[in-house]
C-alpha positions in Angstrom: 113.6 117.4 76.0 114.1 117.4 79.8 110.3 117.3 80.3 110.1 114.4 77.9 112.9 112.5 79.8 111.1 113.2 83.1 107.8 111.9 81.8 109.5 108.8 80.5 111.1 108.3 83.9 107.7 108.7 85.7 106.1 106.2 83.3 108.9 103.7 83.9 108.7 104.2 87.7 104.9 103.7 87.6 105.3 100.6 85.4 107.9 99.1 87.9 105.7 99.8 90.8 102.7 98.2 89.1 104.8 95.1 88.2 106.1 94.9 91.8 102.6 95.1 93.2 101.3 92.4 90.8 104.2 90.1 91.6 103.6 90.5 95.3 99.8 90.0 94.9 100.7 86.7 93.1 103.0 85.7 96.0 100.3 86.6 98.5 97.8 84.5 96.7 100.1 81.5 96.6 101.2 82.0 100.2 97.5 82.2 101.3 96.8 79.0 99.3 99.7 77.2 101.0 98.4 78.3 104.5 95.6 75.8 104.0 97.9 72.9 104.7 99.5 74.5 107.8 98.5 72.9 111.1 96.7 76.1 112.2 94.3 76.2 109.3 93.9 72.6 108.1 91.4 71.5 110.8 89.1 74.4 110.0 89.3 73.7 106.2 88.7 70.0 106.7 85.7 70.6 108.9 84.2 72.9 106.2 84.7 70.2 103.5 83.1 67.7 106.0 80.0 70.0 106.2 79.8 70.1 102.4 79.6 66.3 102.4 76.8 66.6 104.9 74.9 69.0 102.7 75.4 66.8 99.7 73.1 64.3 101.3 70.3 66.8 101.8 68.5 65.6 98.6 66.4 68.7 98.4 67.4 69.7 94.8 69.3 72.7 95.9 72.6 71.0 96.8 74.7 72.9 94.2 73.2 76.3 95.1 73.7 75.5 98.8 77.3 74.5 98.3 78.1 77.7 96.4 76.5 79.9 99.1 78.5 78.1 101.7 81.6 78.8 99.7 80.7 82.5 99.3 79.9 82.8 103.0 83.2 81.2 104.0 85.1 83.4 101.6 83.3 86.4 102.9 84.3 85.6 106.5 88.0 85.3 105.4 87.9 88.6 103.5 86.2 90.4 106.3 88.9 89.3 108.7 91.7 90.2 106.3 90.2 93.6 105.4 89.9 94.4 109.0 93.5 93.4 109.6 94.5 95.5 106.6 92.7 98.5 108.1 94.4 98.0 111.4 97.8 97.7 109.7 97.2 100.9 107.7 96.1 102.8 110.8 99.1 101.5 112.8 101.6 102.4 110.0 100.0 105.9 109.8 100.6 106.4 113.5 104.3 105.4 113.1 104.0 102.0 114.9 105.8 98.9 113.6 103.6 95.9 112.7 104.4 92.3 111.9 102.6 89.2 110.6 101.0 87.3 113.5 102.4 89.6 116.2 98.9 90.0 117.8 99.7 86.6 119.3 102.3 88.4 121.5 99.3 89.7 123.5 98.3 87.1 126.2 94.7 88.3 126.2 94.4 87.7 122.5 95.9 84.3 122.9 93.6 83.4 125.7 90.6 84.4 123.5 91.9 82.3 120.6 92.5 79.3 122.9 88.9 79.6 124.2 87.4 79.9 120.7 89.4 76.9 119.3 88.6 74.8 122.4 84.8 75.6 122.0 84.9 74.6 118.3 86.6 71.4 119.3 83.9 70.7 122.0 81.2 71.3 119.4 82.7 68.8 117.0 83.1 66.2 119.8 79.4 66.5 120.6 79.7 68.1 124.0 77.1 70.5 122.8 75.3 71.3 119.5 75.5 74.8 118.3 74.7 75.8 114.7 74.8 79.3 113.5 72.5 80.2 110.5 71.2 83.1 108.6 68.0 81.3 107.7 65.9 78.7 109.4 64.7 77.1 106.2 65.8 73.5 105.4 68.7 73.4 103.1 69.7 76.9 103.9 71.0 76.5 107.4 74.6 77.0 108.4 75.6 80.1 106.2 76.3 82.0 109.3 78.5 79.2 110.6 80.4 79.3 107.3 80.9 83.0 107.7 82.2 82.5 111.2 84.4 79.6 110.1 85.9 81.9 107.5 86.7 84.5 110.2 88.1 81.7 112.4 90.3 80.4 109.6 91.7 83.8 108.8 92.6 84.5 112.4 94.1 81.1 112.9 96.3 81.5 109.8 98.1 84.6 111.1 100.6 82.8 113.4 101.6 80.7 110.5 104.0 81.6 107.8 104.4 79.8 104.4 106.7 79.9 101.4 106.1 83.1 99.4 104.0 84.6 102.2 106.9 86.1 103.9 107.9 88.2 100.9 104.3 89.3 100.3 103.7 90.1 104.0 107.0 92.1 104.2 105.8 94.2 101.2 102.3 94.7 102.7 103.6 95.7 106.1 106.5 97.8 104.8 106.7 101.4 105.9 106.8 102.8 102.4 104.0 100.7 101.0 100.9 102.7 100.0 97.7 102.0 101.8 96.0 100.7 98.6 98.8 98.2 98.0 98.5 96.9 101.6 94.8 96.5 101.1 95.4 94.6 97.8 98.0 92.4 99.4 95.8 91.3 102.3 92.9 90.7 99.9 95.1 88.4 97.7 96.2 86.4 100.8 92.6 86.0 101.9 91.5 84.9 98.4 94.4 82.4 98.3 93.3 81.1 101.7 89.7 80.7 100.6 90.4 79.3 97.1 90.4 75.5 97.9 87.0 75.7 99.5 85.7 77.9 96.8 87.0 75.4 94.2 85.2 72.5 95.9 82.0 74.7 96.2 81.8 75.9 92.6 83.3 73.2 90.5 81.0 70.1 90.4 83.8 67.8 89.1 85.9 68.6 92.2 82.8 68.2 94.4 82.2 64.8 93.0 85.6 63.7 94.3 84.3 64.1 97.9 83.4 60.8 99.6 79.7 59.8 99.9 78.1 60.5 103.3 78.1 57.5 105.6 78.9 56.2 109.2 82.6 57.3 108.7 81.5 60.9 109.0 80.9 60.6 112.8 84.3 59.2 113.3 85.9 61.8 111.1 84.0 64.6 112.9 85.4 63.3 116.2 88.9 63.2 114.9 88.6 66.8 113.7 87.3 67.7 117.1 90.4 66.3 118.7 92.6 68.1 116.2 90.9 71.4 117.2 91.5 70.6 120.9 95.1 69.8 120.0 95.4 73.3 118.3 94.1 74.8 121.5 96.7 72.9 123.5 99.4 74.2 121.1 98.2 77.8 121.7 98.1 77.2 125.4 101.9 76.6 125.3 102.3 80.2 124.1 99.9 81.5 126.8 101.8 79.6 129.5 105.1 81.2 128.4 103.5 84.6 128.6 101.9 84.6 132.0 102.7 83.6 135.5 102.1 80.0 136.7 99.0 80.9 138.8 97.4 82.8 135.9 98.0 79.8 133.6 96.5 77.3 136.1 93.4 79.6 136.7 92.9 79.8 132.9 92.5 76.0 132.8 89.8 76.3 135.5 88.1 79.0 133.3 88.1 76.5 130.3 86.6 73.8 132.5 83.8 76.2 133.6 83.1 77.2 129.9 82.9 73.4 129.1 80.4 72.8 131.9 78.3 75.8 130.9 78.1 74.7 127.2 77.3 71.2 128.1 74.6 72.4 130.5 73.0 74.5 127.7 72.8 71.4 125.5 71.8 68.9 128.2 69.3 70.9 130.3 68.1 73.5 127.8 67.8 71.7 124.5 65.1 72.2 121.9 62.9 69.5 123.6 62.3 71.8 126.6 60.1 74.8 126.9 61.2 78.3 125.8 61.2 79.6 129.4 63.4 76.7 130.5 65.8 77.1 127.6 66.3 80.8 128.3 66.7 80.2 132.0 69.4 77.6 131.4 71.2 79.9 129.0 71.1 82.7 131.5 72.6 80.5 134.2 75.3 79.2 131.9 76.1 82.8 130.8 76.3 83.9 134.4 78.7 80.9 135.2 81.0 81.9 132.3 81.0 85.6 133.2 81.7 84.8 136.9 84.5 82.4 135.9 86.0 85.0 133.6 85.9 87.5 136.4 87.6 85.2 139.0 89.9 83.1 136.9 91.1 85.3 134.0 94.2 87.4 135.0 97.3 88.0 133.0 100.3 88.6 135.3 103.5 88.4 133.2 105.7 85.4 133.6 108.9 85.8 135.6 112.2 85.3 133.9 113.5 81.8 134.2 116.8 81.1 135.9 119.5 79.8 133.7 120.1 76.0 134.0 123.4 75.0 135.6 123.4 71.5 134.0 125.5 72.8 131.0 128.6 75.0 130.9 128.1 78.5 129.4 130.6 77.7 126.7 128.7 74.5 125.5 127.1 74.6 122.1 125.6 71.1 122.6 124.7 69.5 125.9 122.8 66.4 126.7 122.2 65.9 123.0 120.4 69.2 122.6 121.5 72.6 121.3 122.3 75.1 124.0 120.7 78.3 122.8 122.0 81.6 124.1 119.3 84.1 124.7 119.0 87.2 122.4 121.7 89.6 123.4 122.9 92.5 121.2 126.1 93.0 123.3 126.9 89.3 123.0 126.6 89.4 119.2 129.0 92.3 119.1 131.5 90.5 121.4 131.4 87.3 119.4 131.9 89.2 116.2 135.0 91.0 117.6 136.3 87.5 118.5 135.7 86.4 114.9 132.8 84.2 115.6 129.6 84.0 113.6 126.1 83.9 115.2 123.1 81.8 114.0 119.9 83.6 115.1 116.6 81.8 115.3 113.7 84.2 115.4 110.9 82.1 117.0 107.9 82.1 119.3 105.8 79.6 121.2 102.7 80.6 119.2 104.4 80.1 115.8 103.5 76.6 114.6 106.0 76.7 111.7 108.8 77.7 114.1 108.2 74.9 116.5 107.9 72.3 113.7 111.1 73.5 112.1 112.9 73.3 115.4 111.9 69.7 116.1 112.2 68.4 112.5 115.1 70.4 110.9 117.1 72.2 113.6 117.3 69.9 116.6 119.0 67.1 114.6 122.3 65.2 114.9 123.6 66.7 111.6 122.9 70.3 112.7 124.3 69.8 116.2 127.5 68.5 114.7 127.7 71.3 112.2 127.2 73.9 115.0 130.0 72.3 117.0 132.5 71.9 114.1 131.8 75.4 112.7 132.1 77.2 116.0 129.0 79.2 115.2 127.0 80.4 118.2 123.4 79.4 118.3 121.2 82.3 119.6 117.4 82.4 120.0 115.3 85.5 119.6 112.1 84.4 121.4 109.3 86.7 120.3 106.6 85.0 122.2 106.1 88.3 124.1 106.5 91.7 122.5 110.1 92.9 122.2 110.9 96.1 120.3 114.6 95.3 120.0 114.0 91.9 118.4 111.4 93.4 116.2 113.9 96.0 115.0 116.4 93.3 114.1 113.7 91.5 112.2 112.7 94.7 110.4 116.3 95.1 109.2 116.1 91.6 107.6 113.1 92.8 105.5 110.9 90.2 107.2 107.6 91.0 108.8 106.9 87.6 110.4 108.5 84.5 111.8 110.2 82.1 111.5 113.4 83.8 110.3 116.8 82.3 110.3 120.0 84.2 109.7 123.7 83.8 110.3 125.4 87.1 111.3 129.0 87.1 110.2 131.9 88.9 111.9 132.5 91.2 108.9 129.0 92.7 109.3 127.4 90.8 106.5 124.6 88.2 107.0 123.3 85.1 105.4 119.5 85.1 105.5 118.0 81.6 105.0 114.5 81.0 103.5 111.5 80.5 105.6 111.2 76.8 104.5 114.5 75.1 105.7 115.9 71.6 105.8 118.6 70.2 108.0 120.9 69.8 104.9 120.4 73.4 103.9 121.2 74.7 107.4 124.3 72.4 107.6 125.5 73.8 104.3 125.1 77.4 105.4 126.9 76.7 108.7 129.7 75.1 106.8 130.0 78.0 104.5 130.2 80.4 107.5 133.0 78.3 109.0 134.9 78.4 105.7 134.8 82.2 105.7 135.5 82.5 109.5 137.1 79.4 110.8 136.8 78.8 114.6 139.8 80.2 116.5 140.4 76.8 118.2 139.2 73.3 117.7 135.8 72.6 119.3 136.2 71.2 122.8 133.1 69.2 122.6 131.2 66.9 120.3 127.6 66.6 119.4 127.4 63.5 121.6 127.6 65.5 124.8 
């Protein structure tokens, strides 16, 4: 009888684990799908659809097959990147290290590499140089290598972004107790979700027919996408500038200039119209220029801590019509809780596009500023631009593996964790609820108009 009960419990446990895995796989797929409209991935996806429109004008009778192969190559690039990321996560978890979604952007060397890659893609779209990767030189079959690389590029660019449903799935995949095969399945589902819109356009003729016909508009569109990629590089540079010293940041800009000149030189002085000897000589000179520039201008001294501004009083919640954020401080949280004050914690980073968007659109608003003042809740920012084990530990306790994360820590030791996708109205309501449970000790001495 006992053996039968134990067997039933085991079966029930296995069934629960399978259902949990399937639910998280679904959440991962939906989260990966939503990543396509995030600012870090959208330019890459749009460029790939643009290339499909280009191929649709080939008129060689193999358009459908070509489109499908591009879809498979792009998906293959995404899956290679996510499987490699899954393998790294599994290895790190096995060694006892903590891992988080997008936390590789805490490394300034990685950020510098991504800025350079995105910038180069932007220059290519703007026509500074022409560079096409291919696995075959036959007409109608060119560009599959480029699709593979674009898939890798899209996957890497997606990691600093979070999306609804993705946080739950990523937390499950990166959790300490999650088996390796579940982590692998989770990253695969996110990758398939990310690749699915381009796959749909590639394999479903009805969807492909919705694409506009090729025409003069394509050159303008390509230029706009080039500028959007340069804009993405500028956004990533903000994170790099926050991570390194001012001289290192300035020298990195010189390095990008040298890379631009080298790539332009390859196209202008060593194009297909010139002899083979000349082309290889120009490429060798350009490569030497980039290597020398990297040697002299790439260095990564950490940024010095900024001195606190004296424009606002330490007790201000809002000053000059902006929220006055207290830096992350465990001891300060403890002191505020002993005084009966709640703390609103914003886990953010310069490289997190969702974080910066939420801050500008939903947090730094009149309604939220007024709610912070009236509720007496202390705004505190956990800036994870650089690696910080203490902040990561707090994030782990929330069950979140990535940012943004928003939580109100209450004096009784409880917490109110907000969803990843927030609105100003939602945040005001949560701040109001916190004030009802723990009213401010004294009327606020300031107003949001300060």
